[in-house]
C-alpha positions as CSV (number, residue, x, y, z in Angstrom):
1,M,56.1,73.2,145.8
2,S,53.1,72.0,147.9
3,A,49.8,70.8,146.4
4,I,48.1,74.0,147.6
5,A,50.9,76.2,146.2
6,A,50.8,74.3,142.9
7,E,47.1,74.8,142.6
8,A,47.3,78.5,143.5
9,A,50.1,79.0,141.0
10,S,47.7,78.7,138.1
11,P,44.1,78.8,139.3
12,E,42.7,79.3,135.9
13,D,44.9,77.1,133.8
14,K,42.9,74.1,134.9
15,G,39.5,75.4,133.8
16,A,37.3,75.2,136.9
17,P,39.2,73.5,139.7
18,A,36.9,71.7,142.2
19,D,38.6,73.2,145.3
20,L,38.1,76.9,144.8
21,V,36.7,78.6,147.8
22,L,35.9,81.9,146.0
23,Q,35.3,82.8,142.3
24,I,34.6,86.3,141.1
25,N,33.3,86.1,137.5
26,N,33.4,89.2,135.3
27,I,31.7,91.5,137.8
28,E,30.8,95.1,137.2
29,V,30.3,97.5,140.1
30,I,28.4,100.8,139.8
31,Y,28.0,103.5,142.5
32,D,25.0,105.9,142.6
33,H,23.7,104.2,139.4
34,V,26.2,106.1,137.2
35,I,29.9,105.7,138.4
36,L,31.5,102.6,136.9
37,V,34.2,101.4,139.4
38,L,34.9,97.8,138.5
39,K,34.9,96.6,134.9
40,G,34.8,92.9,134.3
41,V,36.9,91.8,137.2
42,S,37.5,88.1,137.5
43,L,39.7,86.2,140.0
44,T,39.8,83.0,142.0
45,V,40.9,82.0,145.5
46,P,41.9,78.3,146.0
47,R,41.0,76.7,149.3
48,G,44.0,77.2,151.7
49,G,45.6,79.8,149.4
50,I,46.8,83.4,150.0
51,V,45.9,85.6,147.0
52,A,47.0,89.2,146.8
53,L,44.9,91.9,145.1
54,L,47.4,94.7,144.2
55,G,47.2,98.2,142.8
56,A,47.5,101.9,143.6
57,N,45.1,103.8,145.7
58,G,41.8,104.1,143.9
59,A,42.3,101.1,141.6
60,G,39.3,99.3,143.0
61,K,40.8,96.8,145.5
62,T,38.5,97.8,148.4
63,T,35.4,97.8,146.1
64,T,36.3,94.3,145.0
65,L,36.4,93.0,148.6
66,K,33.2,94.9,149.5
67,A,31.5,93.3,146.5
68,V,32.3,89.9,147.9
69,S,31.3,90.7,151.5
70,N,28.1,92.4,150.3
71,L,28.9,95.7,152.0
72,L,28.5,97.9,148.9
73,G,24.9,98.7,149.7
74,A,25.8,100.9,152.5
75,E,27.7,103.1,150.0
76,R,25.1,103.1,147.3
77,G,27.0,100.6,145.2
78,E,25.9,97.4,143.6
79,V,27.1,94.5,141.5
80,T,25.3,95.0,138.2
81,K,26.9,92.2,136.1
82,G,28.7,89.0,136.7
83,S,28.6,86.6,139.6
84,I,30.3,85.9,142.9
85,V,30.5,82.2,144.0
86,F,31.6,81.2,147.5
87,E,31.8,77.6,148.4
88,G,30.1,76.7,145.2
89,E,27.0,78.9,145.5
90,E,26.3,82.4,144.2
91,V,26.2,84.8,147.2
92,Q,25.7,88.3,145.9
93,A,22.1,88.3,147.1
94,L,23.0,87.3,150.7
95,S,23.2,89.8,153.5
96,P,26.7,90.4,155.1
97,N,25.8,88.5,158.3
98,E,24.6,85.5,156.3
99,L,27.9,85.4,154.4
100,V,29.7,85.5,157.8
101,R,27.7,82.5,158.9
102,R,28.8,80.7,155.8
103,G,32.5,81.4,156.6
104,C,33.5,84.5,154.7
105,I,34.3,87.7,156.6
106,Q,36.1,91.0,155.8
107,V,38.6,92.9,158.0
108,M,38.0,96.5,157.0
109,E,40.7,99.0,156.0
110,G,41.6,101.2,159.0
111,R,40.9,98.5,161.6
112,H,37.6,99.8,162.9
113,C,37.7,98.5,166.5
114,F,35.0,99.4,169.0
115,E,37.1,102.0,170.8
116,H,34.9,102.1,174.0
117,L,35.1,98.3,174.4
118,T,38.1,96.3,175.8
119,V,40.2,94.3,173.5
120,E,38.6,91.1,174.8
121,E,35.1,92.5,174.4
122,N,36.0,93.4,170.8
123,L,37.2,89.8,170.2
124,L,34.0,88.4,171.6
125,T,31.8,90.5,169.3
126,G,33.3,88.4,166.4
127,A,31.4,85.4,167.8
128,Y,27.9,86.9,167.6
129,T,26.8,84.7,164.7
130,R,27.8,81.5,166.4
131,R,25.5,79.1,168.1
132,D,28.0,76.4,169.4
133,G,28.1,77.5,173.0
134,G,30.3,79.4,175.4
135,G,32.8,76.7,175.8
136,A,33.7,76.6,172.1
137,I,33.9,80.4,172.0
138,R,36.2,80.4,175.0
139,R,38.5,77.9,173.4
140,D,38.7,80.0,170.2
141,L,39.4,83.0,172.3
142,E,42.4,81.2,173.8
143,M,43.4,80.2,170.2
144,V,43.3,83.9,169.2
145,Y,45.5,84.8,172.2
146,G,47.9,82.0,171.1
147,Y,48.4,83.8,167.8
148,F,48.3,87.3,169.3
149,P,50.0,87.1,172.7
150,R,50.1,90.8,172.9
151,L,46.3,91.0,172.9
152,K,46.2,88.7,175.9
153,E,48.4,91.2,177.7
154,R,46.1,94.1,176.7
155,R,42.8,92.2,177.0
156,T,41.4,94.5,179.6
157,S,42.5,97.7,177.9
158,L,40.1,99.9,176.0
159,A,40.8,99.2,172.3
160,G,40.8,102.9,171.5
161,Y,43.9,103.3,173.7
162,T,45.9,100.5,172.1
163,S,48.5,101.0,169.4
164,G,47.7,100.8,165.7
165,G,49.4,97.4,165.4
166,E,47.4,96.1,168.4
167,Q,44.2,97.4,166.9
168,Q,45.0,95.6,163.6
169,M,45.6,92.4,165.6
170,T,42.3,92.9,167.4
171,A,40.5,93.3,164.1
172,I,42.0,90.1,162.7
173,G,41.4,88.3,165.9
174,R,37.7,89.4,166.0
175,A,37.3,88.0,162.4
176,L,38.9,84.7,163.6
177,M,36.3,84.4,166.3
178,S,33.6,83.8,163.7
179,R,35.5,80.6,162.6
180,P,35.8,81.7,159.0
181,S,37.1,79.6,156.1
182,T,38.0,82.8,154.2
183,I,39.1,86.2,155.3
184,L,39.1,89.3,153.1
185,L,41.9,91.4,154.5
186,D,41.9,95.1,153.4
187,E,45.2,97.0,153.6
188,P,46.6,95.3,156.7
189,S,49.9,97.3,156.5
190,M,48.3,100.7,156.4
191,G,49.8,103.1,158.9
192,L,52.0,100.5,160.5
193,A,55.8,100.4,161.0
194,P,57.6,97.9,158.8
195,Q,58.5,95.6,161.7
196,L,54.8,95.4,162.7
197,V,53.8,94.8,159.1
198,E,56.1,91.8,159.0
199,E,54.7,90.6,162.3
200,I,51.1,90.8,161.0
201,F,51.9,89.0,157.8
202,E,53.8,86.3,159.6
203,I,50.7,85.7,161.6
204,V,48.6,85.6,158.5
205,K,50.9,83.0,157.1
206,R,50.6,80.9,160.3
207,L,46.8,81.1,160.2
208,N,46.8,80.0,156.6
209,E,49.1,77.0,157.3
210,D,47.8,75.9,160.7
211,E,44.1,76.8,160.5
212,N,43.7,76.4,156.8
213,V,42.2,79.9,156.5
214,S,42.1,81.2,152.9
215,F,43.0,84.9,152.4
216,L,42.2,87.4,149.7
217,L,44.2,90.5,150.7
218,A,44.1,93.9,149.1
219,E,47.4,95.7,149.6
220,Q,49.3,98.7,148.3
221,N,52.6,97.3,149.8
222,T,53.3,95.1,146.8
223,N,56.7,93.9,148.1
224,V,55.4,92.4,151.3
225,A,52.2,91.1,149.7
226,L,54.1,89.1,147.1
227,K,56.4,87.8,149.7
228,Y,53.6,86.0,151.5
229,A,51.0,85.4,148.8
230,T,51.0,82.4,146.4
231,Y,49.2,84.2,143.6
232,G,48.5,87.8,142.7
233,Y,46.2,90.0,140.6
234,I,47.0,93.6,139.7
235,L,44.1,96.1,139.4
236,E,44.4,99.3,137.4
237,N,41.4,101.6,136.9
238,G,38.9,99.0,137.9
239,R,40.3,96.2,135.6
240,I,42.6,93.3,136.2
241,V,45.6,94.1,134.0
242,M,48.0,91.3,135.1
243,D,48.0,88.2,137.2
244,G,50.4,85.3,137.9
245,D,52.1,83.4,140.7
246,A,53.8,85.6,143.2
247,A,57.3,84.7,142.1
248,S,56.8,85.6,138.5
249,L,55.1,88.9,139.4
250,R,58.1,89.8,141.6
251,E,60.4,89.3,138.7
252,N,58.2,91.1,136.1
253,E,59.9,94.3,134.9
254,D,56.8,96.4,134.9
255,V,55.8,95.3,138.4
256,K,59.4,95.9,139.7
257,E,59.4,99.4,138.2
258,F,56.0,100.7,138.9
259,Y,55.1,98.9,142.1
260,L,58.4,97.9,143.7
261,G,60.3,101.0,142.7
262,I,63.1,99.0,141.1
263,S,64.2,99.6,137.5
264,E,67.2,98.4,135.5
265,G,69.2,101.1,133.8
266,E,67.9,104.7,133.5
267,R,64.7,105.5,135.2
268,K,61.9,106.0,132.7
269,S,60.0,109.3,132.6
270,F,56.4,109.0,133.9
271,K,55.5,111.2,130.9
272,N,56.2,108.1,128.8
273,F,54.5,105.7,131.3
274,K,54.8,102.1,130.1
275,H,51.4,100.4,130.3
276,Y,50.9,96.7,130.8
277,K,50.0,94.4,128.0
278,R,46.4,94.1,129.0
279,R,44.7,90.7,128.9
280,K,41.0,91.2,128.5
281,R,39.2,89.4,131.3
282,W,35.8,91.0,130.9
283,L,32.9,90.2,128.6
284,A,32.2,92.4,125.7
């Protein structure tokens, strides 16, 4: 196991490791001043790690990512308790563009390309916060094309007329153009064929290994997420109910039955749904 993987395998067992890129500490998120969505969520992302945030639709995965990227305000949501620390500093008071300048960017669920712009124009919008000159931006554009050769072939095509997989690649490539240290990746497999999902995750793995980009990815496809992540957290009704290294989560009987669709012996009735042994991770 590599040093990075060893650190990611137990990010909380060591107390407060010095090389954490992101720490979410017991946050509570409320929408419209009354709807409690996240309840004491805590997690960490080690530098150079891939951490999966897993759970069913509506569990709070997207809300967690938006809390980090400071996009809750647009939906009348706010972090009312706890703290979010990125690169050693609390960031919940920063604007989204300030957070991008510091190296943390979110790739939204559903891709959200500018449909009326070409693929290359979409990619270049990702560099709007940079001040290091056109030459550096052009070099990074070629770097993105190196990871996504299909985008180079389609660079003059309107993004709205490209496939779902190409739009997802465009969205990730646009994020890379900001030169991030950390990418929050929301449901990258949504609506894509299995072969394309594998292709996207292989590229994520290469970006992690070659460019040292850390990833916090929210994903319903637990099987593929745990294949590529080093550590995982499972959200249920706005709370973290289980976490562990990816290998141990894949072998956990509850995870296998309720998230991977695998069970030993007779299938249990959902009327007698087996709940996780919950570890309290929030403050009283």
